[in-house]
C-alpha positions as CSV (number, residue, x, y, z in Angstrom):
1,M,-43.9,142.8,31.7
2,E,-45.0,146.3,31.2
3,M,-46.8,147.3,28.0
4,T,-49.3,149.9,26.9
5,I,-53.0,149.1,27.2
6,N,-53.2,149.4,23.4
7,D,-50.5,146.7,23.1
8,A,-52.2,144.5,25.6
9,I,-55.5,144.7,23.7
10,L,-53.8,144.0,20.4
11,R,-52.1,140.9,21.9
12,Y,-55.4,139.8,23.4
13,N,-57.1,140.1,20.0
14,L,-54.3,138.1,18.4
15,L,-54.6,135.3,21.0
16,S,-58.4,135.2,20.8
17,V,-58.3,133.9,17.2
18,A,-55.3,131.6,17.6
19,K,-55.7,127.9,16.9
20,F,-54.4,125.3,19.3
21,V,-55.3,122.4,17.1
22,D,-55.6,122.1,13.3
23,G,-56.2,118.7,11.8
24,D,-53.2,116.5,12.8
25,Y,-51.3,119.4,14.2
26,S,-51.5,120.5,17.8
27,I,-49.3,122.9,19.8
28,S,-47.6,121.5,22.9
29,R,-49.5,121.4,26.2
30,E,-46.9,123.7,27.8
31,L,-47.4,126.3,25.0
32,K,-51.2,126.0,25.3
33,I,-50.9,126.7,29.1
34,K,-48.6,129.7,28.5
35,L,-50.9,131.2,25.8
36,I,-54.0,130.7,27.9
37,R,-52.4,132.4,30.8
38,Y,-51.4,135.3,28.6
39,K,-54.9,135.5,27.2
40,L,-56.5,135.6,30.7
41,D,-54.2,138.3,32.0
42,L,-54.6,140.3,28.8
43,E,-58.4,139.9,28.9
44,K,-58.4,141.6,32.4
45,V,-56.6,144.6,30.9
46,K,-59.2,144.7,28.0
47,N,-62.1,144.4,30.3
48,E,-60.8,147.2,32.6
49,F,-60.3,149.4,29.5
50,L,-63.9,148.6,28.4
51,T,-65.2,149.6,31.8
52,F,-63.1,152.9,31.6
53,Q,-64.6,153.5,28.1
54,E,-68.2,153.1,29.4
55,K,-67.5,155.4,32.3
56,A,-65.8,158.0,30.1
57,M,-68.9,158.0,27.8
58,E,-71.1,158.7,30.7
59,E,-68.8,161.4,32.0
60,V,-68.7,163.4,28.8
61,K,-72.4,163.5,28.2
62,T,-73.9,166.9,29.0
63,E,-77.4,167.6,30.3
64,E,-78.2,169.3,27.0
65,Y,-77.1,166.2,25.1
66,V,-79.2,163.9,27.3
67,A,-82.2,166.2,26.9
68,L,-81.9,166.3,23.1
69,I,-81.5,162.6,22.6
70,S,-84.5,161.8,24.8
71,K,-87.1,163.7,22.7
72,D,-88.3,164.3,19.2
73,R,-86.2,167.1,17.8
74,N,-87.0,169.9,15.3
75,E,-84.5,170.8,12.6
76,Q,-82.7,173.3,14.8
77,E,-82.5,170.9,17.8
78,Q,-81.2,168.2,15.5
79,K,-78.4,170.4,14.2
80,R,-77.5,171.3,17.8
81,L,-77.4,167.6,18.7
82,E,-75.1,166.9,15.8
83,E,-72.7,169.7,17.0
84,I,-72.7,168.4,20.5
85,T,-72.2,164.8,19.3
86,V,-69.1,165.9,17.3
87,S,-67.7,167.7,20.4
88,L,-68.4,164.8,22.7
89,N,-66.8,162.3,20.3
90,E,-63.7,164.5,20.1
91,E,-63.5,164.7,23.9
92,L,-64.1,161.0,24.3
93,G,-61.5,160.2,21.6
94,K,-58.9,162.2,23.5
95,L,-59.7,160.4,26.8
96,I,-59.5,157.0,25.1
97,S,-56.4,157.8,23.2
98,N,-54.6,159.0,26.4
99,K,-55.8,155.9,28.3
100,T,-54.5,153.4,25.6
101,T,-51.0,154.8,26.0
102,E,-50.9,154.1,29.7
103,L,-48.6,151.3,30.9
104,V,-49.9,148.2,32.6
105,E,-48.1,145.3,34.1
106,V,-49.0,141.9,32.6
107,R,-47.1,139.6,35.0
108,S,-47.5,136.3,33.1
109,F,-46.3,137.8,29.8
110,E,-42.9,136.7,28.5
111,Y,-41.8,136.5,24.9
112,L,-42.0,133.1,23.1
113,T,-38.9,131.3,22.1
114,D,-38.2,130.5,18.5
115,D,-39.1,126.9,19.2
116,E,-42.4,127.9,20.8
117,F,-43.2,130.2,17.8
118,N,-42.4,127.3,15.4
119,D,-44.8,125.1,17.4
120,F,-47.5,127.9,17.1
121,L,-46.7,128.4,13.5
122,S,-47.3,124.7,12.6
123,V,-50.9,125.0,13.7
124,N,-51.6,128.6,12.6
125,V,-49.7,128.8,9.3
126,E,-53.0,129.0,7.3
127,N,-55.1,130.7,9.9
128,E,-57.0,133.5,8.2
129,V,-58.7,135.4,11.0
130,V,-61.3,138.1,11.7
131,I,-60.4,140.7,14.3
132,N,-62.8,143.5,15.1
133,G,-64.7,142.8,11.9
134,N,-61.5,142.9,9.7
135,T,-60.4,139.8,7.8
136,I,-56.6,139.3,8.2
137,D,-54.9,136.9,5.8
138,S,-52.7,134.2,7.4
139,N,-49.4,135.8,6.4
140,T,-50.3,139.1,8.0
141,Y,-51.7,137.3,11.1
142,I,-48.5,135.4,11.5
143,E,-46.4,138.5,11.1
144,L,-48.5,140.4,13.7
145,F,-48.3,137.5,16.1
146,Y,-44.5,137.2,15.6
147,N,-44.0,140.9,16.1
148,N,-46.0,140.9,19.3
149,F,-45.1,137.6,20.9
150,V,-41.5,136.9,19.8
151,K,-38.6,139.1,20.9
152,W,-36.6,139.9,17.8
153,K,-32.9,139.5,18.3
154,N,-30.6,141.7,16.2
155,P,-27.3,139.9,16.1
156,G,-25.5,143.2,15.3
157,R,-26.3,144.7,18.7
């Protein structure tokens, strides 16, 4: 399935905090295998993006920036460094923003069925999670998971 890099990373983050077992409840072996495959393929996309991000950071650095960060600075040099940093951050932000909208193929990805989602829900219904330092309550987590892993069917179409 084709998706943006941003969508792939979001799905990876959602899978990274998913529970497979909670007390007496466990998702099926088949669903575990499916989700682990998704996670591994999505992790490849995430790692390639992180590599791109590191390379992009190196590419936007100017000689002046490198010279200024590697020495003690006076007030004027500090002000110049701050100006350069703002400019470099804007340039890097544009590169990253453009990259995250690129499409990638995640071959193993297919939407979950309603039964698979119900299986997942039985274990994760009370799963409050932390993603990228942000705490997400269980209801929001389940909603995000559903919106990203279950294909919504509109009976009117």
